[in-house]
DRENFI-864115 format. One line per 2 residues: number of its first residue (from 1); their letters; for each residue x, y, z of N, C-alpha, C. Coordinates in nm, 3 decimals. Layout:
% residues N
NUM	a	X,Y,Z,X,Y,Z,X,Y,Z  ...
This chain:
% residues 282
1	mq	0.080,-0.120,0.000,0.009,0.003,-0.011,0.090,0.120,-0.008  0.048,0.218,-0.082,0.146,0.338,-0.094,0.033,0.463,-0.046
3	vk	0.069,0.549,0.038,-0.011,0.654,0.080,0.070,0.798,0.075  0.007,0.889,0.074,0.070,1.038,0.079,0.065,1.090,0.193
5	vi	0.151,1.154,0.256,0.166,1.201,0.372,0.214,1.363,0.370  0.108,1.448,0.436,0.141,1.581,0.443,0.134,1.639,0.576
7	ka	0.194,1.772,0.591,0.191,1.833,0.705,0.119,1.954,0.690  -0.013,1.972,0.748,-0.094,2.091,0.734,-0.045,2.218,0.821
9	gk	-0.097,2.331,0.818,-0.092,2.459,0.897,0.035,2.542,0.857  0.084,2.632,0.933,0.185,2.730,0.888,0.309,2.673,0.835
11	ra	0.343,2.568,0.896,0.474,2.487,0.846,0.419,2.375,0.761  0.334,2.386,0.660,0.304,2.292,0.579,0.399,2.229,0.501
13	kd	0.419,2.085,0.480,0.506,2.005,0.412,0.460,1.899,0.355  0.503,1.855,0.233,0.463,1.730,0.164,0.583,1.631,0.174
15	yg	0.540,1.538,0.248,0.644,1.414,0.268,0.644,1.315,0.152  0.566,1.342,0.039,0.551,1.255,-0.054,0.479,1.125,-0.038
17	sv	0.526,1.021,-0.112,0.449,0.883,-0.081,0.528,0.790,-0.003  0.446,0.720,0.105,0.519,0.629,0.164,0.472,0.479,0.139
19	ev	0.568,0.392,0.128,0.536,0.259,0.098,0.517,0.188,0.213  0.406,0.123,0.261,0.379,0.044,0.355,0.379,-0.115,0.298
21	ag	0.460,-0.205,0.371,0.459,-0.348,0.315,0.350,-0.407,0.383  0.309,-0.524,0.299,0.216,-0.601,0.341,0.084,-0.596,0.280
23	sa	0.004,-0.708,0.294,-0.123,-0.708,0.214,-0.244,-0.636,0.311  -0.209,-0.644,0.430,-0.304,-0.593,0.532,-0.231,-0.499,0.635
25	pt	-0.161,-0.412,0.584,-0.083,-0.337,0.712,-0.167,-0.256,0.802  -0.097,-0.254,0.932,-0.169,-0.187,1.036,-0.114,-0.047,1.059
27	vg	-0.187,0.024,1.147,-0.146,0.160,1.180,0.004,0.165,1.223  0.024,0.064,1.311,0.166,0.067,1.349,0.264,0.035,1.249
29	ql	0.244,-0.041,1.153,0.326,-0.061,1.051,0.357,0.070,0.963  0.239,0.131,0.939,0.252,0.265,0.887,0.326,0.368,0.947
31	ki	0.333,0.387,1.082,0.415,0.456,1.145,0.567,0.403,1.142  0.600,0.293,1.144,0.730,0.237,1.131,0.777,0.280,1.002
33	af	0.706,0.273,0.908,0.740,0.298,0.748,0.759,0.462,0.737  0.674,0.537,0.809,0.691,0.677,0.786,0.808,0.723,0.888
35	ek	0.834,0.652,0.977,0.961,0.690,1.065,1.088,0.668,0.997  1.093,0.562,0.906,1.202,0.525,0.825,1.213,0.641,0.701
37	ha	1.102,0.675,0.649,1.081,0.759,0.535,1.134,0.894,0.577  1.057,0.957,0.689,1.076,1.096,0.723,1.171,1.118,0.840
39	rv	1.219,1.006,0.905,1.316,1.031,1.037,1.251,1.098,1.149  1.106,1.054,1.154,1.037,1.092,1.286,1.001,0.997,1.360
41	sr	1.025,0.989,1.474,0.998,0.857,1.578,0.836,0.861,1.569  0.813,0.711,1.557,0.674,0.665,1.562,0.592,0.713,1.680
43	fr	0.676,0.739,1.798,0.616,0.775,1.927,0.563,0.938,1.913  0.613,1.002,1.810,0.586,1.142,1.784,0.479,1.165,1.690
45	qs	0.434,1.067,1.632,0.348,1.078,1.515,0.199,1.082,1.545  0.125,1.162,1.507,-0.026,1.157,1.503,-0.059,1.180,1.364
47	lk	-0.133,1.070,1.304,-0.193,1.059,1.173,-0.344,1.054,1.169  -0.391,1.137,1.053,-0.529,1.131,1.034,-0.553,1.118,0.872
49	lq	-0.646,1.038,0.854,-0.696,1.025,0.710,-0.781,1.156,0.674  -0.731,1.203,0.554,-0.825,1.331,0.512,-0.917,1.267,0.401
51	qs	-1.038,1.288,0.427,-1.136,1.226,0.353,-1.184,1.330,0.242  -1.264,1.282,0.146,-1.284,1.363,0.023,-1.364,1.511,0.064
53	de	-1.444,1.511,0.177,-1.504,1.625,0.225,-1.421,1.698,0.318  -1.287,1.666,0.311,-1.191,1.750,0.396,-1.181,1.709,0.560
55	tl	-1.292,1.639,0.585,-1.306,1.590,0.743,-1.168,1.488,0.752  -1.130,1.486,0.884,-1.012,1.422,0.933,-1.055,1.298,1.002
57	vp	-0.999,1.176,0.997,-1.032,1.061,1.062,-0.898,1.025,1.135  -0.890,1.031,1.276,-0.782,1.011,1.368,-0.753,0.851,1.350
59	lt	-0.625,0.804,1.340,-0.577,0.664,1.330,-0.518,0.648,1.477  -0.601,0.612,1.547,-0.568,0.612,1.692,-0.516,0.460,1.755
61	dd	-0.551,0.357,1.684,-0.506,0.223,1.737,-0.410,0.182,1.651  -0.287,0.157,1.696,-0.167,0.110,1.614,-0.188,-0.014,1.581
63	sk	-0.269,-0.108,1.653,-0.294,-0.257,1.615,-0.420,-0.283,1.507  -0.480,-0.166,1.496,-0.582,-0.169,1.385,-0.544,-0.180,1.251
65	ll	-0.599,-0.241,1.162,-0.573,-0.228,1.037,-0.614,-0.105,0.950  -0.535,-0.036,0.849,-0.560,0.082,0.784,-0.667,0.071,0.735
67	vd	-0.709,-0.027,0.660,-0.851,-0.030,0.584,-0.983,-0.033,0.673  -0.948,-0.052,0.795,-1.059,-0.055,0.880,-1.100,0.105,0.914
69	yg	-0.987,0.189,0.894,-1.024,0.325,0.905,-1.059,0.412,0.771  -1.062,0.318,0.655,-1.076,0.362,0.536,-0.961,0.398,0.454
71	vk	-0.839,0.373,0.494,-0.724,0.414,0.435,-0.700,0.309,0.325  -0.678,0.354,0.200,-0.642,0.267,0.079,-0.530,0.331,0.011
73	sg	-0.495,0.248,-0.098,-0.352,0.293,-0.148,-0.413,0.422,-0.229  -0.330,0.537,-0.223,-0.330,0.662,-0.269,-0.398,0.745,-0.169
75	st	-0.437,0.700,-0.073,-0.509,0.809,0.059,-0.400,0.908,0.088  -0.452,1.013,0.130,-0.378,1.135,0.197,-0.392,1.125,0.340
77	lv	-0.286,1.127,0.411,-0.277,1.126,0.547,-0.227,1.260,0.587  -0.273,1.328,0.697,-0.202,1.447,0.778,-0.143,1.425,0.872
79	fr	-0.029,1.453,0.892,0.080,1.436,0.990,0.082,1.550,1.085  0.097,1.522,1.213,0.117,1.617,1.322,0.230,1.571,1.412
81	dl	0.321,1.641,1.450,0.443,1.606,1.512,0.404,1.643,1.672  0.398,1.541,1.743,0.362,1.552,1.884,0.462,1.602,1.988
83	gp	0.582,1.611,1.943,0.698,1.683,2.002,0.749,1.574,2.081  0.884,1.609,2.152,0.934,1.515,2.240,0.859,1.434,2.338
85	qi	0.890,1.317,2.348,0.805,1.216,2.413,0.891,1.153,2.540  0.839,1.091,2.641,0.903,1.023,2.729,0.820,0.919,2.789
87	gy	0.862,0.809,2.828,0.795,0.696,2.872,0.687,0.714,2.987  0.591,0.659,2.978,0.490,0.666,3.091,0.555,0.620,3.220
89	rt	0.595,0.496,3.209,0.672,0.441,3.324,0.771,0.531,3.389  0.853,0.598,3.317,0.964,0.671,3.349,0.905,0.793,3.435
91	vf	0.799,0.846,3.370,0.737,0.970,3.433,0.679,0.920,3.588  0.616,0.813,3.588,0.556,0.747,3.716,0.664,0.740,3.811
93	va	0.781,0.678,3.763,0.877,0.656,3.869,0.949,0.779,3.919  0.979,0.882,3.830,1.023,1.009,3.878,0.927,1.084,3.974
95	ey	0.802,1.087,3.923,0.716,1.173,4.010,0.693,1.122,4.159  0.705,0.992,4.166,0.676,0.903,4.295,0.814,0.908,4.385
97	lg	0.916,0.929,4.312,1.034,0.919,4.375,1.066,1.047,4.448  1.043,1.162,4.400,1.066,1.286,4.464,1.001,1.297,4.596
99	pl	0.875,1.278,4.626,0.813,1.284,4.757,0.871,1.189,4.856  0.913,1.060,4.821,0.965,0.978,4.899,1.118,1.011,4.942
101	lf	1.187,1.081,4.853,1.320,1.133,4.892,1.315,1.254,4.971  1.221,1.337,4.930,1.212,1.456,5.016,1.181,1.436,5.172
103	vl	1.075,1.352,5.200,1.044,1.316,5.345,1.159,1.238,5.419  1.226,1.152,5.337,1.346,1.101,5.399,1.456,1.187,5.417
105	gy	1.465,1.301,5.330,1.593,1.393,5.362,1.544,1.462,5.482  1.431,1.519,5.485,1.386,1.582,5.595,1.405,1.513,5.735
107	aa	1.361,1.374,5.720,1.364,1.289,5.842,1.518,1.285,5.897  1.622,1.314,5.809,1.756,1.315,5.862,1.800,1.435,5.934
109	rp	1.694,1.530,5.939,1.712,1.671,5.998,1.846,1.729,5.971  1.866,1.752,5.820,1.974,1.828,5.795,2.003,1.972,5.863
111	af	2.126,2.008,5.885,2.148,2.126,5.974,2.116,2.239,5.892  2.144,2.236,5.752,2.091,2.349,5.694,1.944,2.404,5.683
113	iy	1.873,2.311,5.728,1.732,2.329,5.727,1.681,2.351,5.870  1.719,2.261,5.961,1.669,2.272,6.090,1.751,2.312,6.200
115	ga	1.880,2.352,6.162,1.969,2.400,6.262,2.069,2.289,6.326  2.197,2.311,6.373,2.305,2.236,6.385,2.252,2.122,6.495
117	ea	2.165,2.162,6.593,2.125,2.059,6.691,2.015,1.970,6.665  1.951,1.992,6.540,1.817,1.920,6.518,1.868,1.764,6.501
119	as	1.967,1.725,6.446,1.992,1.599,6.407,2.030,1.506,6.532  2.049,1.546,6.649,2.070,1.480,6.767,1.940,1.480,6.839
121	qp	1.834,1.532,6.796,1.695,1.528,6.863,1.622,1.401,6.785  1.584,1.303,6.845,1.514,1.195,6.788,1.384,1.244,6.739
123	ls	1.317,1.175,6.632,1.173,1.219,6.578,1.095,1.138,6.678  0.974,1.232,6.705,0.876,1.165,6.792,0.804,1.050,6.738
125	ht	0.733,0.974,6.825,0.687,0.846,6.787,0.579,0.866,6.676  0.502,0.966,6.683,0.418,1.005,6.576,0.464,1.053,6.447
127	al	0.589,1.124,6.461,0.654,1.156,6.343,0.723,1.046,6.267  0.754,0.960,6.326,0.817,0.830,6.281,0.720,0.763,6.212
129	lg	0.606,0.746,6.262,0.474,0.667,6.209,0.448,0.744,6.074  0.446,0.866,6.074,0.407,0.953,5.963,0.512,0.936,5.852
131	va	0.640,0.928,5.878,0.745,0.913,5.786,0.728,0.763,5.700  0.698,0.678,5.811,0.678,0.524,5.781,0.571,0.508,5.686
133	aw	0.461,0.571,5.706,0.333,0.557,5.622,0.343,0.644,5.498  0.418,0.750,5.491,0.453,0.825,5.369,0.541,0.760,5.288
135	sl	0.645,0.694,5.351,0.749,0.605,5.260,0.691,0.491,5.201  0.592,0.415,5.296,0.544,0.294,5.225,0.462,0.322,5.120
137	hf	0.363,0.435,5.137,0.285,0.473,5.041,0.337,0.477,4.898  0.451,0.568,4.881,0.522,0.615,4.768,0.600,0.461,4.708
139	lk	0.655,0.387,4.825,0.714,0.274,4.763,0.623,0.183,4.712  0.503,0.172,4.766,0.394,0.094,4.700,0.382,0.152,4.540
141	re	0.338,0.262,4.533,0.329,0.342,4.409,0.443,0.306,4.309  0.573,0.307,4.353,0.692,0.274,4.266,0.681,0.134,4.225
143	le	0.632,0.046,4.329,0.630,-0.129,4.289,0.503,-0.127,4.190  0.393,-0.068,4.214,0.289,-0.082,4.122,0.324,-0.044,3.989
145	tf	0.417,0.066,3.976,0.441,0.123,3.844,0.533,0.010,3.773  0.604,-0.066,3.814,0.705,-0.170,3.756,0.625,-0.307,3.748
147	fv	0.543,-0.334,3.845,0.472,-0.482,3.844,0.339,-0.471,3.817  0.252,-0.365,3.816,0.095,-0.367,3.831,0.057,-0.303,3.703
149	hr	0.094,-0.183,3.680,0.009,-0.095,3.591,0.067,-0.146,3.450  -0.043,-0.134,3.363,-0.026,-0.148,3.217,-0.078,-0.011,3.154
151	fs	0.004,0.026,3.055,-0.036,0.152,3.004,-0.079,0.133,2.858  -0.181,0.210,2.822,-0.221,0.206,2.681,-0.134,0.267,2.570
153	rp	-0.053,0.354,2.636,0.022,0.433,2.524,0.170,0.417,2.593  0.259,0.393,2.504,0.399,0.402,2.556,0.472,0.526,2.612
155	tm	0.431,0.645,2.557,0.482,0.774,2.573,0.382,0.874,2.608  0.434,0.971,2.658,0.356,1.098,2.680,0.444,1.222,2.652
157	pl	0.380,1.349,2.630,0.465,1.467,2.597,0.582,1.478,2.704  0.709,1.517,2.676,0.801,1.561,2.771,0.757,1.651,2.874
159	rn	0.697,1.743,2.845,0.654,1.861,2.944,0.575,1.793,3.058  0.511,1.695,3.046,0.442,1.636,3.153,0.531,1.572,3.254
161	lf	0.638,1.564,3.227,0.740,1.512,3.342,0.753,1.618,3.432  0.766,1.740,3.387,0.790,1.873,3.479,0.674,1.882,3.532
163	kn	0.566,1.893,3.483,0.431,1.928,3.551,0.381,1.821,3.659  0.407,1.687,3.621,0.385,1.607,3.715,0.485,1.592,3.840
165	ci	0.599,1.625,3.809,0.702,1.621,3.924,0.664,1.744,4.023  0.657,1.863,3.953,0.630,1.972,4.040,0.504,1.948,4.128
167	yy	0.416,1.877,4.086,0.287,1.862,4.145,0.309,1.768,4.274  0.366,1.646,4.246,0.408,1.553,4.364,0.524,1.594,4.436
169	ws	0.621,1.657,4.390,0.747,1.688,4.460,0.713,1.804,4.569  0.606,1.879,4.506,0.570,2.004,4.618,0.498,1.948,4.746
171	fg	0.431,1.826,4.716,0.370,1.776,4.848,0.478,1.735,4.942  0.575,1.657,4.890,0.686,1.603,4.964,0.751,1.715,5.046
173	av	0.787,1.826,4.956,0.841,1.949,5.032,0.758,2.007,5.139  0.626,2.030,5.102,0.544,2.097,5.209,0.496,2.023,5.333
175	vg	0.470,1.884,5.316,0.421,1.791,5.414,0.565,1.756,5.481  0.660,1.726,5.426,0.788,1.666,5.500,0.851,1.767,5.593
177	yp	0.843,1.906,5.576,0.902,2.003,5.661,0.858,1.992,5.802  0.718,2.038,5.811,0.662,2.041,5.955,0.662,1.895,6.013
179	lc	0.622,1.776,5.929,0.627,1.646,5.998,0.765,1.617,6.070  0.870,1.654,6.024,0.994,1.626,6.065,1.074,1.736,6.150
181	hp	1.012,1.838,6.161,1.064,1.946,6.251,1.084,1.910,6.391  1.185,1.950,6.452,1.210,1.917,6.597,1.098,1.973,6.686
183	ly	1.011,2.057,6.650,0.900,2.108,6.737,0.762,2.056,6.685  0.769,1.956,6.616,0.660,1.895,6.553,0.571,1.831,6.678
185	ag	0.460,1.876,6.694,0.371,1.812,6.805,0.256,1.706,6.743  0.251,1.604,6.742,0.162,1.532,6.680,0.063,1.476,6.771
187	pt	-0.051,1.403,6.741,-0.166,1.381,6.832,-0.089,1.281,6.938  -0.163,1.292,7.046,-0.125,1.211,7.169,-0.196,1.090,7.203
189	sd	-0.320,1.100,7.127,-0.427,0.989,7.167,-0.403,0.840,7.094  -0.381,0.750,7.146,-0.343,0.628,7.076,-0.457,0.576,7.013
191	lq	-0.567,0.609,7.056,-0.699,0.567,6.977,-0.702,0.632,6.829  -0.674,0.758,6.826,-0.674,0.841,6.707,-0.575,0.801,6.614
193	ik	-0.449,0.767,6.659,-0.338,0.729,6.589,-0.353,0.587,6.535  -0.393,0.488,6.617,-0.439,0.359,6.569,-0.549,0.362,6.472
195	ag	-0.637,0.442,6.493,-0.749,0.444,6.402,-0.713,0.507,6.265  -0.639,0.637,6.256,-0.582,0.671,6.134,-0.499,0.564,6.062
197	la	-0.400,0.504,6.148,-0.319,0.389,6.070,-0.406,0.283,6.007  -0.492,0.228,6.091,-0.600,0.111,6.043,-0.668,0.163,5.906
199	lm	-0.725,0.304,5.918,-0.790,0.311,5.810,-0.694,0.349,5.676  -0.584,0.405,5.697,-0.483,0.411,5.585,-0.445,0.266,5.544
201	gv	-0.413,0.178,5.644,-0.378,0.045,5.573,-0.476,-0.018,5.500  -0.613,-0.010,5.552,-0.715,-0.075,5.471,-0.743,-0.007,5.325
203	se	-0.728,0.131,5.337,-0.751,0.200,5.216,-0.637,0.177,5.112  -0.511,0.162,5.154,-0.396,0.133,5.069,-0.403,0.001,5.007
205	fl	-0.450,-0.111,5.092,-0.506,-0.234,5.038,-0.584,-0.222,4.924  -0.711,-0.181,4.967,-0.807,-0.178,4.858,-0.775,-0.105,4.727
207	nl	-0.710,0.006,4.764,-0.643,0.078,4.654,-0.569,-0.016,4.559  -0.486,-0.086,4.618,-0.400,-0.193,4.547,-0.484,-0.271,4.460
209	cv	-0.596,-0.327,4.542,-0.694,-0.416,4.462,-0.748,-0.380,4.352  -0.778,-0.248,4.344,-0.849,-0.178,4.231,-0.758,-0.169,4.124
211	hv	-0.616,-0.135,4.160,-0.514,-0.132,4.062,-0.510,-0.259,3.986  -0.492,-0.387,4.071,-0.467,-0.501,4.004,-0.613,-0.542,3.909
213	ql	-0.713,-0.519,3.958,-0.849,-0.542,3.877,-0.842,-0.443,3.735  -0.796,-0.343,3.756,-0.778,-0.248,3.628,-0.673,-0.303,3.540
215	rn	-0.556,-0.358,3.609,-0.447,-0.407,3.513,-0.504,-0.555,3.440  -0.580,-0.641,3.516,-0.616,-0.750,3.458,-0.727,-0.727,3.346
217	mr	-0.783,-0.618,3.366,-0.889,-0.571,3.253,-0.827,-0.545,3.112  -0.697,-0.517,3.127,-0.614,-0.453,3.001,-0.546,-0.589,2.961
219	pa	-0.572,-0.637,2.836,-0.495,-0.775,2.825,-0.352,-0.777,2.804  -0.298,-0.673,2.760,-0.159,-0.665,2.748,-0.113,-0.500,2.740
221	eg	0.032,-0.480,2.782,0.074,-0.352,2.764,0.048,-0.312,2.605  0.016,-0.174,2.628,-0.020,-0.102,2.495,-0.173,-0.129,2.439
223	sk	-0.229,-0.222,2.507,-0.381,-0.232,2.437,-0.463,-0.113,2.487  -0.554,-0.093,2.420,-0.660,0.014,2.458,-0.786,-0.068,2.491
225	er	-0.793,-0.178,2.497,-0.914,-0.273,2.517,-0.923,-0.272,2.673  -1.054,-0.225,2.709,-1.071,-0.242,2.862,-1.221,-0.234,2.881
227	pi	-1.284,-0.336,2.938,-1.412,-0.339,2.959,-1.478,-0.254,3.071  -1.604,-0.233,3.092,-1.665,-0.152,3.197,-1.596,-0.235,3.335
229	pk	-1.558,-0.167,3.413,-1.519,-0.222,3.549,-1.648,-0.271,3.628  -1.635,-0.381,3.689,-1.737,-0.437,3.775,-1.686,-0.483,3.898
231	gp	-1.781,-0.522,3.969,-1.757,-0.574,4.100,-1.786,-0.485,4.219  -1.778,-0.537,4.354,-1.805,-0.462,4.473,-1.736,-0.320,4.482
233	lf	-1.605,-0.313,4.445,-1.543,-0.208,4.469,-1.577,-0.082,4.358  -1.636,-0.140,4.248,-1.691,-0.030,4.160,-1.835,-0.015,4.163
235	al	-1.897,-0.071,4.269,-2.054,-0.082,4.280,-2.129,0.056,4.296  -2.040,0.162,4.376,-2.117,0.287,4.399,-2.025,0.408,4.324
237	vs	-1.907,0.378,4.294,-1.810,0.499,4.229,-1.743,0.434,4.099  -1.691,0.535,4.000,-1.631,0.499,3.901,-1.494,0.478,3.915
239	cp	-1.430,0.546,4.016,-1.290,0.560,4.045,-1.253,0.512,4.201  -1.282,0.399,4.238,-1.276,0.364,4.386,-1.119,0.372,4.440
241	ny	-1.034,0.377,4.328,-0.877,0.397,4.373,-0.860,0.513,4.431  -0.922,0.628,4.369,-0.915,0.741,4.420,-0.985,0.771,4.558
243	tf	-1.100,0.690,4.557,-1.175,0.694,4.691,-1.083,0.662,4.802  -1.023,0.549,4.778,-0.939,0.481,4.897,-0.804,0.594,4.929
245	ev	-0.769,0.643,4.804,-0.650,0.734,4.814,-0.689,0.857,4.917  -0.803,0.899,4.886,-0.845,1.038,4.975,-0.868,0.970,5.121
247	lg	-0.926,0.862,5.149,-0.940,0.819,5.274,-0.822,0.794,5.360  -0.725,0.727,5.273,-0.594,0.699,5.326,-0.515,0.814,5.378
249	wm	-0.516,0.934,5.294,-0.437,1.050,5.338,-0.534,1.160,5.396  -0.649,1.195,5.346,-0.724,1.290,5.392,-0.793,1.280,5.551
251	ad	-0.804,1.156,5.572,-0.841,1.119,5.696,-0.746,1.154,5.799  -0.617,1.162,5.771,-0.524,1.198,5.876,-0.513,1.356,5.886
253	wa	-0.535,1.415,5.768,-0.545,1.569,5.795,-0.669,1.618,5.852  -0.778,1.528,5.837,-0.904,1.583,5.885,-0.882,1.559,6.029
255	lk	-0.823,1.460,6.087,-0.817,1.429,6.239,-0.723,1.556,6.291  -0.619,1.580,6.228,-0.542,1.721,6.261,-0.638,1.831,6.279
257	kh	-0.709,1.865,6.171,-0.780,1.971,6.191,-0.894,1.955,6.298  -0.957,1.856,6.312,-1.042,1.831,6.426,-0.984,1.849,6.559
259	rg	-0.877,1.805,6.579,-0.806,1.837,6.711,-0.791,1.994,6.735  -0.760,2.065,6.616,-0.720,2.187,6.635,-0.831,2.268,6.682
261	yl	-0.974,2.231,6.621,-1.082,2.285,6.675,-1.119,2.249,6.803  -1.096,2.127,6.845,-1.112,2.095,6.999,-1.024,2.170,7.095
263	kt	-0.883,2.177,7.056,-0.791,2.251,7.139,-0.835,2.425,7.144  -0.896,2.480,7.039,-0.922,2.609,7.035,-1.072,2.636,7.127
265	yg	-1.162,2.555,7.086,-1.296,2.586,7.152,-1.333,2.512,7.262  -1.249,2.398,7.284,-1.284,2.302,7.388,-1.427,2.258,7.396
267	de	-1.482,2.266,7.520,-1.627,2.212,7.536,-1.731,2.264,7.450  -1.719,2.399,7.407,-1.813,2.453,7.324,-1.812,2.361,7.200
269	yk	-1.695,2.315,7.141,-1.695,2.236,7.019,-1.735,2.103,7.039  -1.698,2.059,7.169,-1.749,1.908,7.182,-1.885,1.881,7.180
271	kl	-1.954,1.986,7.230,-2.125,2.000,7.231,-2.160,1.977,7.111  -2.109,2.013,7.008,-2.149,1.990,6.862,-2.165,1.849,6.817
273	rr	-2.071,1.760,6.879,-2.073,1.617,6.867,-2.045,1.589,6.704  -1.940,1.649,6.654,-1.911,1.640,6.511,-1.781,1.519,6.516
275	ks	-1.778,1.458,6.402,-1.661,1.371,6.357,-1.562,1.436,6.260  -1.459,1.401,6.246,-1.347,1.462,6.163,-1.390,1.461,6.010
277	ii	-1.430,1.337,5.971,-1.436,1.311,5.827,-1.566,1.226,5.795  -1.576,1.128,5.864,-1.692,1.015,5.839,-1.800,1.044,5.936
279	pf	-1.933,1.089,5.911,-2.018,1.111,6.014,-2.036,0.998,6.105  -2.047,1.006,6.233,-2.068,0.904,6.317,-1.963,0.808,6.350
281	il	-1.866,0.798,6.266,-1.759,0.723,6.284,-1.624,0.763,6.318  -1.568,0.854,6.231,-1.430,0.912,6.253,-1.438,1.070,6.213
């Protein structure tokens, strides 16, 4: 099959004819052929079929046959350069590694942040639990990236690396500083601490269960096939993994905020009989 490839817009360009081998070539084979023809990585390619009425049909599935999109010998395809790309897995590893290293770095109590005497002062029991919970969460994220997640696309735009890392790393910088500060005063109630840890543990486990189920619904890396999620975890919400993420982290913050109200307003606030985040429970 031979197709014509052009680039539209201000920097319009005619790439000429591209020969795609095989009797029934796929979109992926076309991208490989165009990569050799124009020296443009297949991961940077966005191709659309230009129809007779000038409408464009995106060729989105690399495994799909060209004829299924209506492409035939002599068809004209419009190319757009997606720009520099980076692997999805690489971005996930980088964005989760930052918060982990930030908090572990704060936990070492460096003198240039906390002062010369800070390193000799041990972290409180609550702070140690907080550092451990934070570290285990992001370690779980890293392990899921390598052994659980299956991605429908191999790459994303390089700019996403900086956007995602700024988002996640900022959390590490903001949360880690007060948590590891020598003057940090955590909760003193064993019940509250144990309840928070138990809720986080259950939430992290259920979050993992959802991720495993989503992985099993995608037959292979790169596949865009995924049926409607079903089962008890998806019975009431579309994204239970985020539900458990919120419960795992926001519960701790809510408990701290709740304690702040109790400390400030005392009996006046206790009379309201409020819970931190879950009515009647927590």
